[in-house]
C-alpha positions as CSV (number, residue, x, y, z in Angstrom):
1,X,-6.3,18.6,16.8
2,X,-5.9,18.1,12.9
3,X,-4.8,20.2,10.4
4,X,-3.7,19.4,6.2
5,X,-0.4,19.3,5.8
6,X,1.4,22.3,4.3
7,X,3.6,21.6,1.2
8,X,6.7,23.4,1.8
9,X,6.6,27.4,0.3
10,X,10.8,26.5,-0.3
11,X,12.5,23.7,-2.8
12,X,14.1,21.5,0.0
13,X,18.0,21.7,0.9
14,X,18.5,17.9,2.2
15,X,20.8,16.3,-0.5
16,X,19.9,13.2,-1.8
17,X,20.7,9.9,0.1
18,X,20.8,7.9,-3.1
19,X,19.5,4.6,-3.6
20,X,20.6,1.2,-2.3
21,X,19.0,-2.4,-3.1
22,X,17.7,-4.4,-0.4
23,X,16.8,-8.2,-0.5
24,X,15.3,-10.5,0.9
25,X,16.5,-14.2,0.4
26,X,14.1,-17.3,0.8
27,X,13.4,-15.8,4.6
28,X,11.3,-17.7,7.6
29,X,10.6,-16.5,10.7
30,X,9.0,-18.5,13.3
31,X,7.0,-17.7,16.3
32,X,5.4,-20.9,18.8
33,X,2.7,-22.7,17.1
34,X,3.2,-19.8,13.9
35,X,5.0,-19.7,10.5
36,X,4.8,-16.1,10.2
37,X,6.8,-15.6,7.0
38,X,7.4,-19.0,4.9
39,X,10.7,-18.0,2.4
40,X,10.0,-14.1,1.4
41,X,11.6,-13.7,-1.1
42,X,12.0,-9.9,-1.8
43,X,14.2,-7.3,-3.8
44,X,13.4,-4.0,-3.7
45,X,16.2,-2.0,-6.4
46,X,17.5,1.4,-5.4
47,X,15.4,4.6,-4.8
48,X,11.6,2.3,-5.5
49,X,9.7,2.4,-3.1
50,X,8.0,-1.2,-2.6
51,X,5.1,-1.7,-0.7
52,X,3.8,-5.1,1.6
53,X,-0.1,-5.2,1.6
54,X,-2.0,-7.7,3.0
55,X,-5.0,-8.2,5.9
56,X,-4.2,-8.5,9.3
57,X,-1.6,-11.2,10.3
58,X,-0.4,-11.9,6.7
59,X,3.3,-11.3,7.5
60,X,4.5,-7.7,6.3
61,X,5.7,-6.1,9.6
62,X,7.2,-9.2,10.1
63,X,8.8,-8.8,7.0
64,X,9.8,-4.8,7.7
65,X,10.9,-5.8,11.5
66,X,13.2,-8.5,10.6
67,X,14.3,-6.0,7.5
68,X,15.0,-3.4,10.8
69,X,16.8,-6.4,12.9
70,X,14.0,-6.1,15.6
71,X,13.2,-9.8,14.7
72,X,15.7,-13.0,14.0
73,X,15.0,-14.8,11.0
74,X,14.4,-18.2,11.5
75,X,16.5,-19.2,8.6
76,X,17.1,-17.2,5.1
77,X,19.0,-13.8,4.8
78,X,19.0,-10.1,4.4
79,X,20.9,-8.3,2.8
80,X,21.6,-4.4,2.2
81,X,23.7,-3.4,-0.4
82,X,24.7,-6.8,-1.0
83,X,25.9,-6.7,3.0
84,X,24.1,-10.1,4.2
85,X,23.3,-7.9,7.8
86,X,21.2,-11.2,9.1
87,X,23.2,-11.4,12.4
88,X,24.1,-7.4,12.6
89,X,22.0,-5.5,15.6
90,X,19.5,-2.8,14.4
91,X,21.8,0.3,15.1
92,X,24.2,-1.1,12.6
93,X,22.0,-0.9,10.0
94,X,21.7,2.5,8.6
95,X,17.8,2.5,8.6
96,X,15.5,5.0,9.2
97,X,12.3,3.7,10.4
98,X,8.5,5.4,10.9
99,X,5.7,3.3,12.8
100,X,1.8,4.2,13.7
101,X,3.0,5.7,17.2
102,X,5.1,9.3,16.8
103,X,6.6,8.5,19.7
104,X,8.1,12.3,19.9
105,X,9.9,13.1,23.1
106,X,7.1,14.7,25.0
107,X,10.1,16.8,26.7
108,X,11.8,17.8,23.8
109,X,11.2,20.3,21.5
110,X,10.8,20.0,17.8
111,X,14.1,20.6,16.9
112,X,15.6,18.1,19.6
113,X,13.5,15.5,18.6
114,X,15.1,15.3,15.5
115,X,18.5,15.9,16.4
116,X,18.2,13.6,18.5
117,X,19.8,10.5,16.4
118,X,22.0,13.0,15.4
119,X,23.1,13.8,18.8
120,X,23.9,9.7,19.8
121,X,26.2,10.2,17.0
122,X,28.0,13.0,18.0
123,X,27.4,14.7,15.1
124,X,29.1,18.6,15.8
125,X,25.9,20.5,17.3
126,X,26.5,23.5,14.6
127,X,26.5,20.0,12.0
128,X,23.8,18.6,14.0
129,X,21.3,22.3,13.8
130,X,21.6,22.5,10.2
131,X,20.5,19.3,9.4
132,X,18.1,18.8,11.5
133,X,16.5,22.4,9.8
134,X,16.5,21.1,6.1
135,X,14.6,18.3,7.2
136,X,11.9,20.2,9.1
137,X,12.0,22.1,6.2
138,X,12.0,19.7,4.0
139,X,8.2,18.0,5.6
140,X,7.1,22.2,5.4
141,X,7.8,22.6,9.5
142,X,10.9,24.7,9.1
143,X,8.6,26.8,11.6
144,X,7.7,24.6,13.9
145,X,11.9,23.7,15.3
146,X,10.3,25.3,19.3
147,X,6.9,23.9,19.8
148,X,6.9,20.4,21.8
149,X,4.5,17.6,20.5
150,X,1.4,18.0,22.0
151,X,1.2,21.6,20.3
152,X,0.8,19.7,17.0
153,X,-2.0,18.0,14.7
154,X,-1.4,14.2,15.2
155,X,-0.2,14.8,11.1
156,X,2.0,17.1,12.3
157,X,3.6,15.1,14.2
158,X,3.8,12.2,12.2
159,X,6.2,15.0,10.0
160,X,8.3,15.0,12.1
161,X,8.5,11.7,12.7
162,X,9.8,11.4,9.1
163,X,11.7,13.8,9.4
164,X,13.4,13.1,12.7
165,X,14.1,9.3,10.1
166,X,15.5,10.5,7.4
167,X,18.0,13.6,9.3
168,X,20.3,10.4,9.4
169,X,20.5,9.8,6.0
170,X,19.8,6.1,6.5
171,X,20.5,3.6,2.8
172,X,16.3,2.7,3.8
173,X,13.5,4.0,5.0
174,X,10.7,2.0,6.8
175,X,7.2,2.7,7.4
176,X,4.9,0.4,9.6
177,X,1.7,2.1,9.2
178,X,2.7,5.7,8.8
179,X,-0.8,7.2,8.3
180,X,-3.2,4.9,10.1
181,X,-3.7,7.3,12.9
182,X,-5.2,9.9,10.7
183,X,-7.9,10.9,9.7
184,X,-8.7,10.9,5.6
185,X,-8.1,14.0,4.8
186,X,-4.3,14.2,6.4
187,X,-3.7,11.4,6.0
188,X,-4.4,11.4,2.1
189,X,-2.3,14.5,1.4
190,X,0.7,12.9,3.8
191,X,1.0,10.4,1.4
192,X,1.6,12.2,-1.0
193,X,4.4,14.5,0.5
194,X,5.9,11.0,1.8
195,X,6.2,10.2,-2.0
196,X,7.8,13.6,-2.8
197,X,10.3,13.9,0.1
198,X,11.0,10.0,-1.0
199,X,11.8,10.6,-4.7
200,X,13.3,13.9,-3.9
201,X,16.0,12.3,-2.1
202,X,15.9,9.0,-4.0
203,X,15.8,6.8,-1.3
204,X,14.8,2.8,-0.9
205,X,11.8,2.3,0.8
206,X,9.9,-0.1,2.5
207,X,6.2,1.0,3.0
208,X,3.5,-1.2,4.9
209,X,-0.3,-1.1,5.3
210,X,-3.2,-2.2,4.6
211,X,-4.6,-0.1,3.2
212,X,-5.1,-0.8,-0.5
213,X,-5.5,2.4,-2.3
214,X,-3.0,3.7,0.1
215,X,-0.6,1.0,-1.3
216,X,-1.7,2.0,-4.9
217,X,-0.7,5.7,-4.8
218,X,2.7,5.5,-3.4
219,X,4.3,2.4,-4.7
220,X,6.4,1.8,-7.2
221,X,5.7,-2.3,-6.3
222,X,3.3,-3.3,-4.8
223,X,3.8,-7.0,-3.1
224,X,0.7,-8.4,-1.5
225,X,1.1,-11.0,1.0
226,X,-1.3,-14.0,2.2
227,X,-0.4,-16.8,5.2
228,X,3.4,-15.3,5.7
229,X,3.9,-15.6,1.2
230,X,4.4,-13.0,-1.7
231,X,1.2,-13.8,-3.5
232,X,1.9,-11.4,-6.1
233,X,3.8,-8.7,-6.8
234,X,4.0,-5.7,-9.6
235,X,3.3,-2.3,-10.6
236,X,-0.1,-0.6,-9.6
237,X,-1.2,-1.6,-12.9
238,X,-0.6,-5.2,-13.5
239,X,-2.4,-6.4,-9.7
240,X,-5.1,-4.9,-10.4
241,X,-5.7,-5.7,-14.5
242,X,-3.6,-8.6,-14.5
243,X,-3.8,-10.5,-10.8
244,X,-3.1,-13.9,-10.8
245,X,-5.3,-15.4,-8.2
246,X,-8.8,-15.1,-6.6
247,X,-6.6,-13.7,-3.4
248,X,-5.1,-10.8,-5.1
249,X,-8.1,-10.7,-7.6
250,X,-10.4,-10.4,-4.3
251,X,-8.5,-8.1,-1.8
252,X,-6.8,-5.2,-3.9
253,X,-9.8,-3.2,-5.8
254,X,-13.5,-3.2,-5.8
255,X,-14.5,-6.9,-7.2
256,X,-17.9,-8.3,-8.3
257,X,-17.9,-12.3,-7.4
258,X,-19.8,-13.9,-10.1
259,X,-21.4,-16.8,-11.5
260,X,-20.1,-18.7,-14.4
261,X,-19.2,-21.8,-16.9
262,X,-15.9,-22.5,-17.8
263,X,-14.3,-24.9,-21.2
264,X,-11.4,-24.2,-22.5
265,X,-9.9,-20.7,-20.7
266,X,-12.7,-19.2,-21.3
267,X,-15.2,-18.4,-19.1
268,X,-19.3,-17.3,-20.2
269,X,-21.0,-14.5,-17.6
270,X,-23.7,-12.7,-17.7
271,X,-24.7,-13.6,-21.6
272,X,-20.5,-12.8,-22.3
273,X,-17.5,-15.2,-23.1
274,X,-14.6,-13.8,-22.1
275,X,-10.5,-15.4,-21.9
276,X,-9.4,-16.3,-17.9
277,X,-5.8,-15.2,-16.1
278,X,-5.2,-18.2,-14.4
279,X,-5.3,-21.5,-16.0
280,X,-4.7,-24.0,-13.0
281,X,-9.1,-23.9,-12.3
282,X,-11.0,-27.3,-14.1
283,X,-13.3,-26.7,-16.8
284,X,-17.2,-26.4,-15.0
285,X,-19.0,-23.9,-12.7
286,X,-16.9,-21.1,-11.4
287,X,-17.2,-18.4,-9.6
288,X,-15.7,-15.1,-11.9
289,X,-13.9,-11.8,-10.4
290,X,-15.4,-9.1,-12.7
291,X,-14.1,-5.5,-12.0
292,X,-17.0,-3.3,-11.8
293,X,-16.1,-1.1,-14.6
294,X,-16.0,-4.1,-16.5
295,X,-20.0,-4.6,-16.3
296,X,-21.8,-2.5,-19.0
297,X,-25.2,-1.9,-18.6
298,X,-27.0,-1.8,-22.8
299,X,-29.0,-3.9,-24.4
300,X,-28.0,-7.7,-23.9
301,X,-26.8,-9.5,-21.6
302,X,-28.5,-10.8,-18.0
303,X,-32.1,-9.2,-17.1
304,X,-31.8,-7.6,-13.6
305,X,-33.4,-4.4,-11.4
306,X,-32.0,-1.1,-10.1
307,X,-31.2,-1.1,-6.2
308,X,-29.7,1.9,-5.5
309,X,-27.0,4.6,-7.4
310,X,-24.9,7.0,-6.7
311,X,-23.1,10.0,-7.7
312,X,-19.5,9.5,-7.4
313,X,-17.9,12.4,-9.2
314,X,-15.6,11.5,-11.6
315,X,-18.2,8.5,-11.9
316,X,-21.7,6.6,-11.1
317,X,-22.3,3.8,-8.9
318,X,-24.6,1.7,-9.7
319,X,-26.0,-1.8,-7.7
320,X,-28.3,-4.0,-8.8
321,X,-29.6,-7.5,-8.4
322,X,-29.8,-10.2,-11.0
323,X,-32.6,-12.2,-12.0
324,X,-30.6,-15.1,-11.0
325,X,-32.3,-18.2,-9.0
326,X,-29.6,-17.0,-6.0
327,X,-30.6,-13.1,-6.9
328,X,-26.9,-12.2,-6.9
329,X,-25.8,-8.3,-6.6
330,X,-23.5,-6.8,-9.3
331,X,-21.8,-3.6,-8.4
332,X,-21.7,-1.1,-12.1
333,X,-19.4,1.5,-12.3
334,X,-20.6,3.8,-15.8
335,X,-20.5,7.2,-17.0
336,X,-22.3,10.5,-14.4
337,X,-24.6,11.1,-17.4
338,X,-26.7,7.6,-16.9
339,X,-28.8,8.1,-14.4
340,X,-30.5,5.3,-13.2
341,X,-33.4,4.7,-11.2
342,X,-33.9,2.2,-8.1
343,X,-36.6,-0.6,-9.5
344,X,-35.7,0.4,-12.7
345,X,-35.2,-2.6,-14.6
346,X,-31.6,-3.7,-17.0
347,X,-29.2,-5.7,-18.4
348,X,-26.1,-6.5,-17.6
349,X,-23.0,-7.7,-20.1
350,X,-19.0,-7.8,-19.5
351,X,-16.2,-5.9,-21.4
352,X,-14.0,-8.2,-23.8
353,X,-11.5,-8.0,-20.4
354,X,-10.0,-11.1,-18.5
355,X,-10.5,-12.2,-15.5
356,X,-9.8,-14.1,-12.4
357,X,-11.4,-17.9,-12.2
358,X,-11.9,-19.8,-8.7
359,X,-13.4,-23.2,-8.9
360,X,-17.2,-23.2,-7.0
């Protein structure tokens, strides 16, 4: 059963939590035969939403679990509001957590699930019920308090899990792949709701995902992880426009890998010469990482043949094959009105936009 997330019809009444500074300082986590985190340094400013993004096994969930106190760090330290909490148990770190699995108690109603954390803190019944209702109102489920988990869609169950995490008014919210079990439409709607709620409450949030679209849509800043290290951290715009390495360029967004020649900080690709973003590559034959929107279909440049062209609403995405020895395929994003047919001969060149390169 699936349902599109509903937007609350009344303004949420939960008081703003306020942001708390979080810092990971040189965090190392070792498992037998594996260094999962290799000296991770990360600062979350008060009220900021930072996303850890990367492929499976890169260390992003391990970093979140170390912050949560679910894993003990091998070296380094973790600070919340300038307090070193490295040795503090999870239940004393004042965190709210939402995971991929909803983990609702099936024998409890929605209201009882949300109340659970307050009950454990021995909050008086009247205050407990009021705060739980406020949390459910905030996530748009104010009228679902008497239902049970099996009577809810996946998206609604995850919203209950979010309400349960927020009802204790934690200093920090941790979200570990919270949307990956949902279908695309529900996932997009709930993603936007999480961002709205996080912004309104001003709660410092660490969000783990391997979905780059999700990361770019919700984050103040994104930390791209690779093999236990943070490869680059910055705003979504910075990561997309100015990646610092081939890994980031290839992982974030669509990227063409095109042959080029590097000389003195400039690379020649598709008949154009553009500057490079990384300057640690020696001159010679390289692979350039080029965004599809930076490729131009025009009267000049390398000759190619159109393979397919797809209408995507606000843009058109065309695949072409270059008339070069290896016949590389290039993805071009361009105006919807510029319709190209399979088999049509075209020419490609580049916009004047700096690119990342790596040695071939």
